[in-house]
C-alpha positions in Angstrom: 15.8 16.3 -3.6 17.3 14.3 -6.5 15.2 13.4 -9.4 11.5 14.1 -9.7 10.3 13.0 -6.2 11.5 13.4 -2.7 13.4 10.2 -1.6 11.0 9.5 1.4 8.0 9.7 -1.0 9.7 7.2 -3.3 10.4 5.0 -0.2 6.8 5.2 0.7 5.8 4.2 -2.8 8.0 1.2 -2.6 6.6 0.0 0.7 3.0 0.4 -0.5 3.8 -1.5 -3.7 5.5 -4.2 -1.7 2.4 -4.6 0.5 0.3 -5.0 -2.5 2.7 -7.5 -4.0 2.7 -9.6 -0.8 -1.1 -9.4 -0.6 -1.5 -10.7 -4.1 1.0 -13.5 -3.6 -0.8 -14.6 -0.3 -4.3 -13.8 -1.5 -4.9 -11.5 1.5 -6.5 -8.2 2.1 -3.8 -5.5 2.3 -4.6 -4.8 6.0 -3.8 -8.5 6.8 -0.3 -8.0 5.3 0.2 -4.6 7.1 -0.9 -6.0 10.4 1.2 -9.2 10.0 4.3 -7.2 9.2 3.6 -4.8 12.1 4.7 -1.2 12.5 8.3 -2.0 13.4 8.9 -4.1 10.2 7.1 -1.4 8.1 9.4 1.2 9.6 12.4 -1.0 8.8 11.3 -1.5 5.2 10.6 2.3 4.9 14.0 3.2 6.3 15.8 0.8 4.0 13.5 1.0 1.0 16.3 2.3 -1.3 18.3 -0.8 -0.5 15.3 -3.2 -0.8 14.2 -1.5 -4.0 17.3 -2.8 -5.8 16.6 -6.4 -4.5 14.5 -8.9 -6.3 10.9 -8.3 -5.2 10.1 -12.1 -5.2 13.0 -12.7 -2.9 12.0 -9.9 -0.4 8.4 -11.1 -0.6 9.3 -14.7 0.1 11.5 -13.7 3.1 8.8 -11.5 4.6 6.0 -14.1 4.1 8.2 -16.7 5.9 9.5 -14.3 8.6 6.0 -13.1 9.6 4.2 -16.4 8.9 1.7 -14.9 6.5 -0.7 -17.6 5.7 -2.5 -17.9 2.3 -5.9 -16.3 2.4 -8.9 -16.3 0.1 -9.0 -12.7 -1.0 -8.2 -12.5 -4.7 -9.2 -9.2 -6.1 -7.0 -9.8 -9.1 -9.0 -12.9 -10.2 -12.3 -11.1 -9.4 -11.4 -8.2 -11.6 -13.5 -7.9 -14.8 -11.5 -5.0 -16.2 -7.8 -4.1 -16.6 -5.9 -5.3 -13.6 -3.7 -2.6 -12.1 -0.2 -3.6 -11.2 1.2 -3.6 -7.7 3.2 -0.5 -8.8 -0.1 1.2 -9.9 -1.6 0.4 -6.5 1.5 1.5 -4.7 1.2 4.9 -6.3 -2.5 5.2 -5.3 -1.7 4.4 -1.7 1.4 6.4 -1.5 -0.3 9.6 -2.8 -3.1 9.2 -0.3 -0.8 8.5 2.6 1.5 11.4 1.7 -1.5 13.7 1.4 -2.7 12.8 4.9 0.8 13.1 6.3 1.2 16.6 4.7 -2.3 17.8 5.9 -2.0 16.4 9.4 1.8 16.5 9.9 1.9 12.9 11.0 4.5 10.2 10.5 4.2 8.1 7.4 4.0 4.7 8.9 1.4 5.7 11.4 -0.8 7.0 8.6 0.0 3.9 6.4 -1.2 1.5 9.1 -4.3 3.6 9.7 -5.2 3.9 5.9 -4.8 0.2 5.2 -7.0 -0.6 8.2 -9.8 1.8 7.1 -12.8 1.6 4.9 -11.1 3.3 2.0 -8.6 0.4 1.6 -11.6 -2.0 1.0 -12.9 0.5 -1.6 -9.6 1.0 -3.3 -8.9 -2.7 -3.5 -12.2 -3.4 -5.3 -10.8 -3.3 -8.9 -14.4 -3.5 -10.2 -15.2 -0.1 -8.7 -13.7 3.3 -9.8 -12.1 4.1 -6.4 -8.6 3.0 -7.2 -8.3 5.3 -10.2 -9.9 8.3 -8.8 -8.1 11.6 -8.5 -5.7 11.8 -5.4 -7.5 14.9 -4.1 -10.8 13.0 -4.3 -9.4 10.1 -2.3 -8.0 12.4 0.3 -11.3 14.3 0.7 -13.3 11.1 0.9 -10.9 9.7 3.4 -11.2 12.8 5.5 -15.0 12.7 5.2 -15.1 9.1 6.3 -17.0 8.0 3.1 -16.9 8.3 -0.6 -18.0 11.8 -1.8 
């Protein structure tokens, strides 16, 4: 491990942040982006995250939107936010911590858990920036996810 965080955790952080960035650009729910990219593309992004991380995020986003024909939607949680808007990096951190916690607890592959989390109830709650869910403690998010509801 070099630096403060394991490389694969940093790669997961990048993929989660990229998902949020694409979702904001296309005005889609995060699960729409995850499902449009598909597990194979997500695995590819995860495996090469250290390379993609040094690329321009707008370039990567544009290429992925075109490659996977991600249409513009009508979900705009940024415009709907009445408070401080978290960055895509902020949201990447929230999701990466939750996904890593589940992976560690259940000994499951990161991209399997990522797809599951983004397609679950908790993603809808986290992405409501007018609620408190996205800035809750990581252990609270993990416990809530495991319980199947906010605690």
